[in-house]
C-alpha positions in Angstrom: 17.3 -42.7 -32.5 14.3 -40.7 -32.9 14.6 -38.5 -29.3 15.8 -35.2 -29.9 19.5 -34.7 -28.2 18.9 -32.6 -24.9 21.9 -30.0 -23.9 22.0 -29.7 -20.1 24.3 -27.0 -18.8 25.0 -26.4 -14.9 26.5 -22.8 -14.6 28.5 -23.2 -11.0 30.5 -21.1 -8.7 32.2 -22.7 -5.0 29.3 -25.5 -5.1 31.1 -28.3 -3.6 28.4 -28.6 -0.8 26.1 -29.5 -3.6 27.1 -30.0 -6.7 27.8 -33.9 -6.9 24.3 -34.3 -5.3 22.9 -32.1 -8.7 25.1 -34.1 -11.2 24.3 -37.3 -9.9 20.2 -36.6 -10.2 20.7 -35.7 -13.4 22.8 -38.6 -14.5 19.9 -40.4 -13.2 17.0 -39.2 -15.5 15.0 -41.6 -17.3 15.8 -39.5 -20.6 19.0 -41.0 -21.6 19.8 -39.1 -24.8 21.6 -35.9 -23.5 25.1 -34.2 -23.0 26.1 -32.6 -19.9 28.5 -29.5 -19.5 29.4 -28.1 -16.0 30.6 -24.6 -16.6 32.7 -23.8 -14.0 33.3 -19.9 -13.3 36.5 -20.0 -11.3 35.8 -21.6 -8.2 38.2 -21.4 -5.6 36.6 -24.5 -3.8 37.3 -28.4 -4.6 34.0 -27.7 -6.9 36.2 -29.0 -9.8 37.8 -31.5 -8.5 34.5 -33.0 -7.6 33.3 -32.8 -10.8 36.5 -34.5 -12.7 36.0 -37.5 -10.4 32.6 -38.1 -12.3 33.2 -40.7 -14.9 30.4 -40.7 -17.2 31.2 -39.9 -21.5 27.9 -37.8 -21.1 29.6 -35.2 -18.5 32.1 -32.4 -19.5 33.7 -30.3 -17.0 34.6 -26.9 -18.5 36.4 -24.1 -16.4 36.6 -20.7 -17.6 39.2 -19.0 -18.2 38.3 -15.9 -15.6 34.8 -15.5 -13.8 32.0 -14.0 -16.3 29.9 -13.3 -13.5 26.5 -15.3 -13.0 24.4 -14.1 -16.4 28.0 -14.1 -18.1 28.3 -17.9 -17.4 24.5 -18.5 -18.2 25.5 -16.5 -21.7 28.1 -19.1 -22.5 25.5 -22.1 -21.8 23.3 -20.6 -24.5 26.0 -21.3 -27.1 27.0 -24.2 -25.2 26.3 -27.8 -26.8 24.8 -29.4 -29.8 21.3 -30.0 -28.5 18.1 -29.0 -30.2 16.6 -28.5 -26.9 18.9 -26.3 -23.7 18.2 -27.2 -20.1 20.1 -24.3 -18.0 19.8 -26.4 -14.2 21.3 -24.6 -11.1 24.3 -26.6 -9.4 22.5 -26.7 -6.0 19.6 -27.9 -6.7 18.0 -31.9 -6.9 16.2 -32.7 -10.0 13.4 -35.4 -10.1 14.3 -38.3 -12.3 11.5 -37.4 -14.9 11.8 -33.7 -15.6 14.1 -34.2 -18.8 11.5 -36.6 -20.4 8.2 -34.7 -18.8 9.9 -31.1 -20.7 11.3 -33.2 -23.7 7.4 -34.4 -24.1 5.7 -31.2 -23.8 8.0 -29.6 -26.6 7.2 -32.5 -28.9 3.8 -32.2 -28.3 3.2 -28.4 -29.1 5.5 -26.7 -31.5 4.0 -23.1 -30.5 5.6 -23.7 -27.2 9.5 -22.4 -26.9 10.1 -23.0 -23.4 8.6 -25.4 -20.8 9.1 -25.2 -16.8 8.2 -27.2 -14.0 6.5 -26.9 -10.4 9.2 -27.2 -7.5 9.7 -28.3 -3.5 11.7 -26.1 -1.9 14.8 -27.2 0.6 17.0 -25.4 2.7 21.0 -25.9 2.8 20.7 -28.8 4.7 17.8 -30.7 2.2 15.1 -30.4 4.6 11.9 -29.6 3.5 10.8 -26.0 3.5 7.6 -25.8 1.5 6.2 -25.7 -2.2 5.7 -22.9 -4.9 1.8 -21.3 -5.1 1.8 -21.0 -8.7 -1.6 -20.3 -9.8 -3.8 -23.4 -11.1 -4.8 -21.2 -14.2 -1.2 -20.5 -15.4 -0.4 -24.3 -15.4 -0.7 -27.4 -17.8 -1.3 -25.3 -20.8 0.3 -22.7 -23.6 0.5 -19.4 -22.1 0.6 -16.0 -24.2 2.8 -13.4 -23.4 -0.1 -11.2 -22.3 -1.1 -13.7 -19.8 2.4 -13.8 -18.6 3.4 -9.9 -18.4 0.0 -9.3 -16.8 0.6 -11.8 -14.2 3.9 -9.9 -13.1 2.9 -6.8 -13.3 0.0 -7.8 -11.0 1.8 -9.5 -8.1 5.6 -8.7 -8.7 6.5 -12.0 -8.8 7.7 -14.2 -12.3 5.6 -17.3 -12.2 8.6 -19.3 -13.7 11.1 -21.4 -11.7 14.3 -20.5 -13.3 16.1 -23.8 -12.4 13.8 -25.9 -14.3 13.6 -24.2 -17.7 14.0 -26.4 -20.7 14.0 -24.2 -24.3 14.6 -25.0 -28.1 18.0 -23.8 -28.9 16.5 -21.6 -32.0 14.6 -19.3 -29.1 17.6 -18.6 -27.5 19.1 -17.2 -30.7 15.9 -15.6 -31.3 15.9 -13.7 -27.8 19.7 -13.1 -27.9 21.8 -12.7 -24.6 21.1 -12.3 -21.3 21.6 -8.8 -19.8 24.5 -9.0 -17.6 25.0 -5.6 -17.0 21.8 -3.7 -17.1 19.8 -5.9 -15.0 22.2 -8.0 -13.1 19.3 -8.9 -10.6 16.9 -9.2 -12.6 18.3 -10.4 -16.1 16.5 -14.1 -16.1 13.1 -12.6 -15.4 14.2 -10.3 -18.5 15.1 -13.6 -20.6 11.8 -15.4 -19.8 9.8 -12.5 -20.8 11.7 -12.3 -24.4 11.7 -16.1 -24.8 7.5 -15.8 -24.0 7.2 -13.1 -26.4 8.5 -14.8 -29.3 5.5 -17.9 -28.7 4.4 -19.7 -26.2 5.4 -21.3 -22.9 4.3 -24.0 -20.9 4.2 -24.4 -17.1 4.3 -28.6 -15.7 1.8 -29.0 -12.8 4.5 -31.5 -11.8 6.8 -30.8 -9.1 9.8 -32.1 -10.3 12.7 -29.9 -8.6 13.7 -29.8 -5.0 14.6 -26.0 -5.5 17.3 -24.9 -2.6 16.8 -21.7 -0.6 19.5 -20.1 1.4 20.8 -17.5 3.6 23.4 -17.0 0.7 20.8 -17.2 -2.3 21.9 -13.5 -4.3 18.1 -13.1 -5.2 17.2 -12.9 -0.7 20.3 -10.8 0.0 19.5 -8.2 -3.3 15.7 -8.1 -1.7 16.9 -6.7 1.7 20.1 -4.8 0.9 19.3 -2.6 -2.5 19.5 1.0 -2.0 18.1 2.6 -5.7 14.3 0.9 -6.6 14.7 -2.5 -7.7 16.0 -3.3 -10.9 12.9 -4.8 -12.1 10.8 -1.9 -12.4 13.4 -0.9 -14.5 12.8 -4.3 -16.4 9.3 -4.1 -16.6 8.9 -0.5 -17.5 11.0 -1.4 -20.5 8.3 -3.9 -21.7 5.4 -2.2 -20.7 6.4 1.0 -23.0 5.7 -1.3 -26.2 2.8 -3.6 -24.3 1.1 -0.7 -22.1 -2.3 -1.2 -24.8 -2.4 -5.1 -23.9 -2.5 -4.5 -19.9 -5.6 -3.9 -18.1 -6.2 -0.8 -16.0 -6.3 -2.2 -12.7 -3.4 -4.0 -13.3 -1.6 -0.8 -14.4 -2.6 0.6 -11.1 -1.7 -2.4 -9.0 1.9 -1.8 -10.8 2.3 1.4 -9.5 1.2 1.0 -6.2 4.4 -1.6 -6.0 6.4 1.2 -7.6 5.6 3.5 -4.9 5.8 1.3 -2.0 9.2 0.5 -3.4 11.0 3.7 -2.4 9.8 2.8 1.0 11.8 -0.5 0.6 15.2 1.4 -0.3 14.5 4.1 2.4 14.5 1.1 4.9 17.4 -0.4 3.5 19.4 2.7 3.7 18.3 3.1 7.5 19.1 -0.5 8.2 22.6 -0.9 7.5 25.3 -1.0 10.3 26.5 2.0 9.7 24.2 5.1 8.1 26.1 7.9 7.1 24.0 11.6 6.8 24.3 10.8 2.9 22.3 7.7 3.8 19.7 9.4 6.3 19.2 12.2 3.5 18.7 9.7 0.9 16.2 7.9 2.6 14.2 10.8 3.2 14.1 11.6 0.0 13.0 8.3 -1.0 10.2 8.2 1.8 8.7 11.7 0.5 8.6 10.1 -2.8 6.7 7.3 -1.9 3.8 9.1 -0.7 2.7 10.3 -3.6 -1.0 11.7 -3.7 -2.6 8.8 -5.8 -1.4 6.9 -2.8 -3.1 9.0 -0.2 -5.6 8.6 -2.3 -6.2 4.9 -1.8 -4.8 5.0 1.6 -7.6 2.7 2.5 -6.8 -0.5 0.2 -2.9 -0.5 1.9 -3.5 1.5 5.1 -0.6 -0.8 6.8 2.0 0.2 4.2 1.1 3.5 4.2 1.0 3.5 8.2 4.8 2.2 7.7 5.9 5.4 5.2 4.5 7.6 7.8 5.9 6.6 10.6 9.0 5.9 8.8 9.2 9.4 7.5 8.4 10.9 11.1 11.0 8.9 12.8 13.6 9.7 9.6 12.8 13.0 10.7 13.6 12.8 14.4 16.8 11.0 13.5 14.7 7.8 15.1 14.4 5.7 12.4 16.9 3.1 12.2 15.6 0.6 15.3 12.4 0.2 13.3 14.0 0.0 9.9 16.2 -3.0 11.2 13.0 -4.4 12.6 11.0 -4.4 9.3 14.6 -5.8 7.4 14.8 -8.6 9.9 11.2 -9.7 9.5 11.4 -9.7 5.8 14.8 -11.8 5.8 12.9 -14.4 7.9 9.8 -14.0 5.5 12.0 -14.4 2.7 13.9 -17.3 4.0 10.7 -19.5 5.0 8.5 -18.0 2.4 10.1 -16.8 -0.9 8.1 -18.5 -3.5 9.3 -19.1 -7.6 12.0 -17.4 -8.8 
């Protein structure tokens, strides 16, 4: 057989509502030469029972001895199986029958590409359509360099990659190393994608071959409206920026700095939007708001008038002890927006 063996890993935890549909969508792939490992992170629901009922020789169910955490389970995935190519797919998404074949075709056609992604449609927890990704056309259907990807992320604070669609050459994972489960528990996937892209080129197929599920329980959505210290993404991007700053346009660097300054306001909003706000929380929020209003931000206030006015209003109201209702209203709006419009991964 001249087809390369593909290993597909599905890390999972308490996914009884979706795991059967996910596995069946993988087993129906037009590409047949693959092995499938379900890596159960000590689920307490019926996930294991559902997986054990699947009678297909390509499927191996493994229940971890202890919960490794999300990225810990991803680290187990990159050492599992024998395939030359490795795909880590998610336990609550639905895969179109051509995704494996078309990703393999890209890797065979482009020896300079280490990892390939696809586009997606977005569904809710009831499998109802919600929308589509909005990856820029300039990033699609061609090998991408690290500089192109990194510049895009700095300028938008968004990854162009749909994480659960990723297929990677196994040797690239060996070169990139492990996911940083402790250092960047909420941004470790972005770090890994940047490490993979830095060692070779990457590719985004201009085809929606994944139905990507968004739900209120999604960790990234919860994190965005609850974090109380600067977003982990900034620490991660700073670590890459320290080595690649000369490659990034000055305009992009200025945009990135503006995102960082606004993030201090987001931290303050999250602190003040909690159900119970302590005096310590209120003091920290005030300090974040003052830190957010830098001199550079005042100089470009005309470019981000609304965000600057929000920061100023929050600072004044926080001083008067009246900021909580506004913070909760802002976070309610942000929560709804994340659920309805969150794109990419």
